C-alpha positions in Angstrom: -20.6 3.4 37.6 -21.8 2.0 34.3 -19.0 1.1 31.8 -19.1 3.3 28.6 -20.7 1.9 25.5 -18.8 1.2 22.4 -20.0 4.4 20.8 -18.9 6.4 23.8 -15.5 4.8 23.7 -15.2 5.7 20.0 -16.4 9.2 20.7 -13.7 9.8 23.3 -10.8 8.6 21.2 -9.9 10.3 17.9 -7.6 7.4 17.1 -10.5 4.9 17.4 -12.7 7.2 15.3 -10.1 7.2 12.6 -9.7 3.5 12.4 -13.4 2.7 12.8 -14.5 5.1 10.1 -11.7 4.1 7.8 -12.8 0.5 8.1 -16.4 1.4 7.4 -15.4 3.4 4.3 -13.1 0.7 3.0 -15.6 -2.1 3.5 -18.4 0.0 1.8 -16.1 0.7 -1.1 -15.0 -3.0 -1.5 -18.6 -4.1 -1.4 -19.6 -1.9 -4.3 -16.4 -2.7 -6.1 -16.9 -6.4 -5.9 -20.5 -5.9 -6.9 -19.4 -4.3 -10.1 -21.4 -1.1 -9.5 -18.5 1.2 -10.6 -17.2 -0.9 -13.5 -18.6 1.1 -16.3 -17.7 4.4 -14.8 -14.1 3.1 -14.1 -13.9 2.0 -17.8 -14.9 5.5 -18.9 -12.1 7.0 -16.9 -9.7 4.7 -18.7 -11.2 5.9 -22.0 -10.6 9.5 -20.9 -7.0 8.7 -20.2 -6.5 7.2 -23.6 -8.1 10.3 -25.2 -6.0 12.7 -23.2 -2.7 10.9 -22.6 -2.1 8.5 -25.5 1.2 8.3 -27.5 0.4 8.3 -31.2 4.1 8.5 -32.0 4.6 5.0 -30.4 2.5 3.2 -33.0 4.7 0.8 -35.0 5.3 2.3 -38.4 6.2 -1.2 -39.8 2.4 -2.0 -39.7 0.5 -0.8 -42.7 -3.2 -1.3 -43.5 -4.7 -1.9 -46.9 -8.3 -0.7 -46.9 -11.2 -2.1 -48.8 -12.8 1.4 -48.7 -15.8 2.9 -50.4 -13.9 4.4 -53.2 -12.3 1.1 -54.1 -15.7 -0.6 -54.1 -17.1 2.1 -56.4 -14.0 2.1 -58.6 -14.4 -1.6 -59.4 -18.1 -1.5 -59.6 -17.7 1.1 -62.4 -15.7 -1.6 -64.1 -18.5 -4.2 -63.6 -16.8 -5.9 -60.8 -19.2 -6.1 -57.8 -18.6 -7.1 -54.2 -17.6 -9.7 -53.2 -14.6 -9.6 -55.5 -13.1 -12.7 -57.2 -10.3 -14.3 -55.3 -7.6 -13.6 -57.9 -7.9 -10.0 -56.8 -6.4 -11.0 -53.5 -3.9 -13.2 -55.3 -2.7 -10.1 -57.1 -2.3 -8.4 -53.7 -0.4 -11.3 -52.2 2.0 -11.7 -55.1 2.7 -7.9 -55.2 3.4 -7.8 -51.5 5.5 -10.9 -51.7 7.6 -9.2 -54.4 7.8 -6.1 -52.2 9.3 -8.1 -49.4 6.5 -7.7 -46.8 7.2 -9.7 -43.6 3.6 -10.8 -43.3 0.2 -10.4 -45.0 -2.9 -10.8 -42.9 -6.5 -10.8 -44.2 -9.2 -9.7 -41.9 -11.7 -11.3 -44.3 -13.6 -14.6 -44.0 -12.8 -16.8 -46.9 -15.2 -19.6 -45.8 -17.1 -20.0 -49.1 -16.0 -20.9 -52.6 -15.9 -18.2 -55.1 -16.2 -18.9 -58.8 -14.9 -16.6 -61.5 -17.8 -14.4 -62.7 -16.1 -12.7 -65.6 -16.9 -13.6 -69.1 -13.9 -15.9 -69.6 -13.4 -19.6 -69.3 -15.3 -19.6 -65.9 -12.2 -21.0 -64.1 -12.3 -21.2 -60.4 -10.2 -18.4 -58.9 -9.8 -20.1 -55.5 -6.8 -22.1 -56.7 -5.1 -19.0 -57.9 -5.4 -17.4 -54.5 -4.3 -20.6 -52.7 -1.2 -20.8 -55.0 -0.3 -17.2 -54.3 -0.5 -17.8 -50.5 1.5 -20.9 -50.7 4.3 -19.2 -52.7 4.3 -16.3 -50.3 4.5 -18.4 -47.2 3.6 -15.6 -44.8 -0.1 -15.2 -45.1 -2.5 -15.2 -42.2 -6.2 -15.9 -42.5 -9.0 -15.6 -40.0 -11.8 -17.7 -38.6 -14.8 -16.7 -36.6 -15.7 -19.0 -33.7 -19.2 -19.6 -32.1 -21.0 -22.1 -30.0 -23.2 -24.5 -31.9 -26.8 -24.5 -30.9 -29.5 -27.0 -31.7 -30.5 -26.5 -35.4 -27.3 -24.7 -36.4 -25.3 -25.7 -39.4 -22.2 -27.8 -38.5 -19.8 -25.0 -39.5 -16.4 -25.3 -41.1 -13.4 -27.4 -40.2 -10.1 -26.1 -38.8 -7.2 -28.2 -40.0 -5.1 -29.9 -37.3 -2.0 -28.0 -38.5 -3.8 -24.7 -37.5 -4.5 -25.9 -33.9 -2.1 -26.8 -31.1 -2.0 -28.4 -27.7 -0.3 -27.3 -24.5 -0.5 -26.3 -20.9 -1.3 -22.6 -20.5 -1.0 -20.2 -17.6 -4.2 -18.9 -15.9 -5.4 -16.7 -18.7 -8.9 -16.2 -20.2 -9.6 -19.0 -22.7 -13.1 -18.8 -24.3 -14.3 -22.2 -25.5 -16.1 -22.8 -28.8 -17.2 -25.7 -30.9 -18.3 -24.2 -34.2 -16.2 -22.2 -36.7 -16.7 -20.1 -39.9 -13.3 -21.3 -41.1 -11.4 -20.6 -44.4 -11.6 -23.3 -47.1 -9.4 -26.2 -46.3 -7.1 -25.5 -49.3 -6.7 -21.9 -48.1 -5.8 -23.2 -44.6 -3.3 -25.5 -46.1 -1.8 -22.7 -48.2 -1.7 -20.1 -45.4 1.0 -19.8 -42.8 -1.5 -19.7 -40.0 -5.2 -19.2 -39.1 -6.3 -16.9 -36.2 -9.4 -15.9 -34.4 -11.1 -12.6 -35.4 -14.0 -12.6 -32.9 -14.8 -9.1 -31.7 -14.5 -8.9 -27.9 -15.9 -6.0 -25.9 -16.6 -4.9 -22.3 -20.2 -4.8 -21.1 -20.6 -1.3 -22.5 -19.7 -2.5 -26.0 -16.2 -0.9 -26.1 -13.2 -2.9 -27.2 -10.6 -2.7 -24.4 -9.3 -6.3 -23.9 -9.1 -9.5 -25.7 -8.3 -13.2 -24.9 -4.9 -14.2 -26.3 -6.0 -17.8 -27.1 -9.2 -19.6 -27.8 -10.2 -23.3 -27.3 -11.8 -25.0 -30.3 -12.9 -28.6 -29.7 -10.4 -29.1 -26.9 -7.5 -27.7 -28.9 -6.1 -24.2 -29.0 -5.8 -21.4 -31.6 -4.4 -17.8 -31.1 -6.1 -14.5 -31.5 -5.4 -12.5 -34.6 -2.8 -10.1 -33.1 -0.9 -12.8 -31.3 -0.9 -15.0 -34.4 0.4 -12.1 -36.5 3.2 -11.5 -33.9 4.2 -15.2 -34.1 4.4 -15.0 -37.9 6.5 -11.9 -37.7 8.9 -13.5 -35.2 8.8 -16.8 -37.1 7.6 -18.7 -34.0 5.9 -22.0 -34.7 2.4 -22.6 -33.5 3.6 -25.4 -31.2 5.3 -22.8 -29.0 2.0 -20.9 -28.4 1.9 -21.7 -24.6 5.5 -20.5 -24.2 4.7 -17.2 -25.9 1.6 -16.6 -23.9 3.6 -17.0 -20.6 5.7 -14.0 -21.6 2.8 -11.6 -22.1 1.3 -9.8 -19.1 -2.5 -10.0 -18.8 -5.0 -8.3 -16.6 -6.5 -9.7 -13.4 -9.3 -11.4 -15.4 -6.8 -13.1 -17.7 -7.3 -10.8 -20.7 -4.8 -8.9 -22.7 -5.4 -5.1 -22.2 -5.2 -3.2 -25.4 -3.0 -0.1 -25.3 -4.5 2.4 -27.8 -2.3 4.8 -29.5 -4.8 7.3 -30.8 -7.7 7.7 -33.2 -8.3 5.3 -36.1 -8.9 5.7 -39.7 -6.9 7.2 -42.5 -5.9 10.2 -40.4 -5.1 8.0 -37.4 -1.9 6.5 -36.1 -1.4 3.8 -38.8 -0.6 4.2 -42.5 -3.5 3.3 -44.9 -3.5 2.4 -48.6 -6.7 1.9 -50.6 -6.8 -1.6 -52.0 -7.7 -0.3 -55.5 -4.3 1.4 -55.7 -2.6 -1.7 -54.5 -4.4 -3.9 -57.1 -3.7 -1.3 -59.8 0.0 -1.3 -58.8 0.1 -5.1 -58.8 -1.4 -5.2 -62.4 1.2 -2.7 -63.6 4.0 -4.5 -61.9 2.8 -7.8 -63.4 2.7 -6.2 -66.8 6.3 -4.8 -66.4 5.2 -1.2 -65.9 6.0 1.1 -63.0 3.5 0.5 -60.2 1.5 3.4 -58.8 2.6 2.4 -55.3 6.4 1.6 -55.2 7.4 -1.8 -53.9 9.6 -0.1 -51.3 6.5 1.1 -49.4 5.8 -2.5 -48.2 9.3 -3.8 -47.7 9.7 -5.4 -44.2 6.1 -4.3 -43.4 3.4 -6.2 -41.6 0.4 -5.7 -43.9 -3.2 -6.2 -42.8 -6.0 -6.2 -45.3 -9.5 -5.4 -44.2 -12.7 -3.5 -44.8 -13.4 0.1 -44.0 -16.4 0.8 -46.3 -19.6 1.4 -44.3 -21.5 -1.3 -46.1 -19.0 -4.0 -45.0 -20.0 -3.4 -41.4 -16.5 -3.9 -40.0 -16.1 -0.9 -37.8 -15.9 -1.4 -34.0 -16.5 0.8 -31.0 -13.2 1.8 -29.1 -12.3 4.6 -26.7 -11.6 6.7 -29.8 -14.9 6.1 -31.6 -16.0 9.6 -30.7 -13.2 11.0 -32.9 -13.2 8.5 -35.8 -14.7 5.2 -36.6 -12.3 2.3 -35.9 -12.0 -0.5 -38.5 -11.8 -3.9 -37.1 -8.4 -4.6 -38.7 -6.9 -1.6 -36.9 -7.8 -3.2 -33.6 -5.6 -6.1 -34.7 -2.9 -3.7 -35.9 -2.9 -2.1 -32.4 -2.6 -5.4 -30.6 0.3 -6.4 -33.0 2.0 -3.1 -32.3 1.6 -3.7 -28.5 3.2 -7.1 -28.8 6.0 -6.1 -31.1 7.1 -3.2 -28.9 6.1 -4.5 -25.5 3.7 -1.7 -25.0 1.8 -3.5 -22.3 -1.0 -1.8 -20.3 -0.8 -3.3 -16.8 -3.4 -3.1 -14.0 -2.5 -3.6 -10.4 -2.9 -6.9 -8.6 -6.1 -7.2 -6.6 -4.3 -7.3 -3.3 -2.6 -4.1 -4.1 -5.8 -2.4 -5.1 -7.5 -3.5 -1.9 -4.5 -2.3 0.1 -4.7 1.1 -1.7 -8.4 1.4 -0.8 -7.6 0.7 2.9 -4.8 3.3 2.9 -6.8 6.0 1.2 -9.8 5.3 3.6 -7.4 5.7 6.5 -5.9 8.9 5.1 -9.4 10.4 4.5 -10.3 9.7 8.1 -7.0 11.2 9.4 -7.7 14.3 7.3 -11.1 14.8 8.8 -10.3 14.1 12.4 -6.8 15.5 12.7 -7.3 18.8 10.9 -9.4 20.9 13.2 -10.9 23.4 10.9 -13.5 21.9 8.6 -12.7 24.2 5.8 -9.0 23.3 6.0 -9.9 19.6 6.1 -12.1 19.9 3.0 -9.3 21.8 1.1 -6.8 19.1 2.2 -9.2 16.4 1.2 -9.7 17.9 -2.2 -6.0 18.4 -2.7 -5.4 14.7 -1.9 -8.2 13.6 -4.2 -6.8 15.8 -7.0 -3.3 14.5 -6.3 -4.6 10.9 -6.5 -6.4 11.5 -9.8 -3.2 13.2 -11.1 -1.2 10.2 -10.0 -3.4 7.8 -12.0 -3.0 10.1 -15.0 0.8 10.3 -14.7 1.2 6.5 -14.1 -0.9 5.9 -17.2 1.0 8.5 -19.3 4.5 7.6 -18.3 4.4 3.9 -17.2 1.3 2.5 -19.0 -0.1 1.5 -15.7 -3.9 1.3 -15.3 -4.5 2.4 -11.7 -8.2 2.4 -10.8 -9.4 6.0 -10.5 -13.1 5.7 -9.4 -13.0 3.0 -6.8 -10.2 4.5 -4.7 -11.8 8.0 -5.1 -15.0 6.5 -3.7 -13.0 5.2 -0.8 -11.7 8.7 -0.1 -15.1 10.4 -0.5 -17.2 7.8 1.3 -14.9 7.7 4.3 -14.9 11.5 4.5 -18.7 11.5 4.3 -19.1 8.8 6.9 -16.7 10.7 9.2 -18.6 13.9 8.7 -21.9 12.2 9.5 -20.5 10.5 12.6 -19.0 13.8 13.8 -22.2 15.7 13.2 -24.3 13.0 15.0 -22.0 12.8 18.0 -20.3 16.1 18.3 -22.3 18.5 16.2 -24.9 19.3 18.8 -22.4 20.1 21.6 -20.4 22.3 19.2 -23.4 24.2 18.0 -24.4 24.9 21.6 -20.9 26.1 22.4 -20.9 28.4 19.4 -24.2 29.9 20.4 -22.9 30.6 23.8 -19.7 32.4 22.7 -20.5 33.9 19.3 -21.9 37.1 20.8 -18.7 37.8 22.7 -15.8 36.4 20.8 -14.6 36.5 17.2 -15.6 33.5 14.9 -11.9 32.5 14.8 -11.7 32.3 18.6 -15.0 30.4 18.8 -13.8 27.9 16.2 -10.6 27.3 18.2 -12.5 26.8 21.4 -15.0 24.5 19.7 -12.3 22.4 17.9 -10.1 22.2 21.1 -10.0 18.7 22.3 -9.0 19.8 25.8 -11.8 22.4 26.2 -10.8 25.6 28.1 -7.6 25.3 30.0 -5.2 27.8 31.7 -2.2 28.8 29.7 -1.4 30.2 26.3 1.0 30.3 23.3 3.6 32.8 22.1 2.5 34.2 18.8 3.7 36.9 16.4 1.0 39.4 15.7 -0.1 43.0 15.6 -2.0 44.7 18.4 -4.8 47.2 17.6 -5.7 49.7 20.4 -8.1 52.5 20.0 -10.2 54.9 22.1 -12.5 57.9 21.5 -11.1 61.4 21.7 -12.6 63.5 24.5 -14.9 60.7 25.5 -15.1 61.9 29.1 -16.4 65.3 28.1 -18.9 63.7 25.6 -20.1 61.3 28.3 -20.7 64.0 30.8 -23.0 65.8 28.4 -25.3 62.9 27.7 -27.7 60.6 29.5 -26.3 57.1 30.2 -28.9 55.3 28.1 -28.3 57.6 25.2 -24.6 57.4 25.5 -24.7 53.6 25.4 -26.8 53.6 22.3 -24.3 55.8 20.4 -21.4 53.9 21.8 -22.9 50.6 20.6 -23.3 52.0 17.1 -19.6 52.9 17.1 -18.5 49.5 18.5 -20.6 47.7 16.0 -19.1 49.5 13.0 -15.5 49.1 14.2 -15.9 45.6 15.4 -17.5 44.3 12.2 -14.5 45.7 10.2 -12.1 44.1 12.6 -13.8 40.7 12.5 -14.1 40.8 8.8 -10.3 40.5 8.5 -10.2 37.4 10.9 -8.8 39.4 13.8 -9.4 38.5 17.4 -11.7 41.1 19.0 -10.0 40.9 22.4 -12.1 43.2 24.6 -13.8 46.5 25.1 -12.4 48.7 27.9 -14.8 51.6 28.4 -14.6 53.4 25.1 -11.5 51.5 24.1 -11.2 48.5 21.7 -8.4 46.0 21.8 -7.9 43.5 18.9 -5.2 41.1 17.8 -4.3 40.5 14.2 -2.5 37.2 13.6 -4.0 35.3 16.5 -5.3 32.8 17.3 -5.1 31.9 13.6 -1.6 32.9 12.3 -1.5 35.3 9.4 1.8 36.3 7.8 0.3 39.6 6.7 -1.0 40.6 10.1 0.6 44.0 10.1 -0.9 44.8 6.6 -4.3 43.7 7.8 -4.1 45.8 10.9 -3.1 48.9 9.0 -5.8 48.5 6.4 -8.4 47.9 9.0 -7.4 51.0 10.9 -7.7 53.1 7.7 -11.0 51.5 6.8 -12.4 52.2 10.3 -11.5 55.9 10.0 -13.1 56.2 6.5 -16.2 54.3 7.6 -16.7 56.5 10.7 -16.5 59.6 8.5 -19.0 58.2 6.0 -21.3 57.0 8.9 -21.5 60.4 10.6 -22.0 62.3 7.4 -25.4 60.5 7.1 -26.3 61.4 10.7 -28.1 64.5 11.9 -26.0 67.4 13.4 -27.3 66.5 16.9 -25.6 63.0 16.7 -22.3 63.1 18.6 -19.2 62.5 16.4 -16.8 60.0 17.9 -13.2 60.5 16.7 -11.2 57.4 17.3 -7.4 57.4 17.9 -5.6 54.2 17.1 -2.2 52.7 18.1 -0.7 49.7 16.3 2.3 47.6 17.3 3.7 44.3 16.1 5.7 41.7 17.9 5.6 38.6 20.1 2.9 38.2 22.7 1.2 35.5 24.8 -2.3 34.6 23.6 -4.5 32.1 25.4 -6.9 31.4 28.2 -5.7 33.6 31.0 -7.3 33.9 34.4 -8.4 31.5 37.2 -9.9 28.1 37.1 -13.3 29.7 37.6 -13.0 32.5 35.2 -11.0 32.5 32.0 -10.5 35.3 29.4 -9.0 34.5 26.0 -6.7 37.5 25.6 -3.2 38.7 24.8 -0.6 40.0 27.2 3.0 41.2 26.9 5.1 44.3 26.1 3.8 44.3 22.6 0.3 44.9 23.9 1.4 47.5 26.4 3.3 49.5 23.7 0.3 49.5 21.4 -1.8 51.0 24.2 1.0 53.7 24.8 1.0 54.5 21.0 -2.7 55.1 21.0 -2.2 57.7 23.7 0.7 59.4 21.8 -1.8 60.5 19.2 -2.8 63.3 21.7 0.7 64.8 21.5 0.7 65.0 17.7 -3.0 65.6 16.9 -3.0 62.4 14.8 -5.5 59.6 14.3 -3.3 56.5 13.7 0.3 55.9 15.0 2.2 52.8 14.2 5.5 51.5 15.6 8.7 51.0 13.6 8.1 47.2 13.7 4.7 47.7 12.0 6.2 50.0 9.5 8.9 47.5 8.5 6.3 44.7 8.0 3.7 46.8 6.2 5.6 49.5 4.4 4.9 48.1 0.9 1.2 48.4 1.5 0.8 51.8 3.2 1.8 55.5 3.1 3.3 56.9 6.2 4.8 60.0 7.8 7.7 59.5 10.2 6.8 61.4 13.3 9.5 61.1 16.0 11.9 59.1 18.0 10.3 58.8 21.4 10.8 57.1 24.8 7.4 56.2 26.3 6.7 56.2 30.0 8.1 53.0 31.6 10.5 52.2 28.8 14.2 53.1 28.4 14.7 52.1 24.8 13.5 54.7 22.3 11.3 53.8 19.4 10.6 55.4 16.1 7.0 56.1 15.3 5.0 56.8 12.2 1.7 58.3 11.3 -0.4 56.0 9.1 -1.8 58.3 6.4 -3.2 56.0 3.7 -2.9 52.9 1.5 -0.1 52.6 -0.9 -0.7 54.7 -4.0 -3.6 56.8 -2.7 -1.7 60.1 -2.1 -1.9 62.8 -4.7 1.1 65.0 -5.8 0.3 67.7 -3.3 0.2 65.3 -0.4 3.5 63.7 -1.5 5.1 67.1 -1.7 3.8 68.1 1.7 5.2 64.9 3.3 8.6 65.4 1.6 8.8 69.0 3.0 7.8 67.7 6.4 10.6 65.1 6.4 13.0 67.9 5.3 11.9 70.0 8.3 12.3 67.0 10.6 15.9 66.7 9.5 16.5 70.3 10.4 15.1 69.6 13.8 17.2 66.5 14.3 20.3 68.4 13.2 19.5 70.9 15.9 18.7 73.6 13.4 15.7 74.5 15.4 15.0 78.0 13.9 15.1 76.7 10.4 12.9 73.8 11.4 10.4 76.1 13.0 10.1 78.2 9.9 9.7 75.2 7.7 7.0 73.7 9.9 5.2 77.1 10.0 5.3 77.3 6.2 3.7 73.8 6.1 1.0 75.1 8.5 0.1 77.7 5.9 -0.7 74.9 3.6 -2.5 72.7 6.2 -3.4 74.9 9.2 -4.9 71.9 11.1 -1.9 69.6 10.8 -1.2 68.3 14.3 2.5 67.2 13.8 3.5 70.5 12.3 1.9 72.4 15.2 3.7 70.2 17.7 7.1 70.7 16.1 6.7 74.5 15.7 6.2 74.7 19.5 8.9 72.2 20.3 11.4 73.7 17.9 10.9 77.2 19.3 11.3 76.0 22.8 14.5 74.1 22.1 15.9 77.0 20.1 16.1 79.1 23.3 17.6 76.3 25.3 21.2 75.2 25.2 21.1 71.6 24.1 23.9 69.2 25.2 26.3 67.9 22.5 25.2 64.4 23.1 21.5 65.2 22.5 20.1 62.3 20.5 16.8 63.8 19.3 14.7 61.4 21.5 11.6 62.9 23.0 10.6 61.4 26.3 7.0 61.2 27.2 6.3 61.7 30.9 2.6 60.7 30.8 0.7 57.7 29.3 
């Protein structure tokens, strides 16, 4: 005998299939993840989380922004002061904020060129005024823009040694540059510190992460937000490497920006137009009451920068779709992150890879261990939705950036690979099996057989369900009056109509026995509302038969079906011999349903249900209590009901009729047989063809002339099936 191939071994073992397909899905996902195929999409999901789950209230209110906005430019232009403004304007701002007690003043403006006074005065240089103000304040931060010098480039500015540092840094991103647009040396000497203001973005142009430090000619300088933080905390530049070690960075060594909300004047930070600040400074200097009180800036970290469109200092961020984002607000956001330890963290790579492996395995387990494909798909979608929800909650509550797209791809790809493998190896056999059985069994039974790993075996399971039993009234007489071929044609019409309605509610169409139909509701697929479904099906069959025969000619035989329903435990499974199996149900519950179908003959009714069915389905149906009977072969009496309609379908006359019937039934049970007979006869005047009333008139009159024993319990014993 040839040894089985690897594919055959995998095909025979669900466990092997799970692990092999999970490995394939995980490896596929890791390959596209390492290749960066999903990076942009992943970043967009991060933007979506910022848009939907940010915390504007967490932005540090001690950070305020002074905006060189369009109104300020126009205001001074109307006074013949054009952009760029003379440096003593900024000196006024620094002096005013120093008097107000601001903790720091940061300029997101490049002061890399000299600026001479252009007013009609003595033509004095204003740079010295600005430098003197910065020196007196002692807390001013200026910026430099770094680049790489190419052949033919100008040398660039000089960054003073006191604005650079040395040190041993942890493994973080450190871009290297050798050219700078730096503030004038006297400005650097007067300022507390100089920081880098380079705009950093992801490949799609959106700002989401920045380096904390930069290397310039083999020495180091901090980024704007970090430098501002160190000024606020009064940390000397020499301790830069120590500070960097305390700040979490992403896997690629960058600081992840945690955005609070949209930018601009209606955003998360407080804005003041610089024209109002300068006006307030002039008033304060002249001894007048300033427009903006000094208290507004006490203990504040103030950042000055441009917002006017012509200054070209807006940057794309996750919130650009809501409002443009000035560059200085990016620095304000980073400063707020550092001051409040609002750190956005991503997972270590090993944990991300482990998560991909686990989700791939889970996806394969769902596909191969949940037998029904529809249930597997629903479970898969629930797991996928739960994972997306988890990424959202971790972001919202813990500021954790859990990758959303890549793990989702692991789930989806593994499920798809599993489906393809299953279709390629098992689909053909299953389709052939379905074709073989679909004509004879319900789709639910076929699905169970197809999905069964052990094929067809002897034995069954105990289930709770409702048995449906029906046959055709006076079928023997009808059959004797027709040719066999003609009879079969009419019978097939009847079976088709009834069977379609039974199968529509996922019942098991057990068998046809002559003119009888047996069906099980609640098996093989458990259904908590099996009694409701059985009752509603029985009513629908009766209505459909009436509508069906109304359309037929008068020569077409009318089949009147009588139905019995009983609920309870039964054994359902493949029952028979090793050579011939029938998937069927057996037990007392089945036998009683058959008996109840026959009881219809004694009462002239169409549908009789047991008390068990009544208790389970009473909220969905309208019934008439018929009797307390003891069927042939049983000692314990049972209460039976006629099923007359769905809940809420009876009119007032029908309700009154049933109430009077129950009143007459009480007379009967109280052995007031004469009064019971009269009441039932009165009801027959209303409905002459009512079978139960006819039965009770005859029975009441018979019992009225008999001497009933004192211990008579009202139970009627049937002596025939």
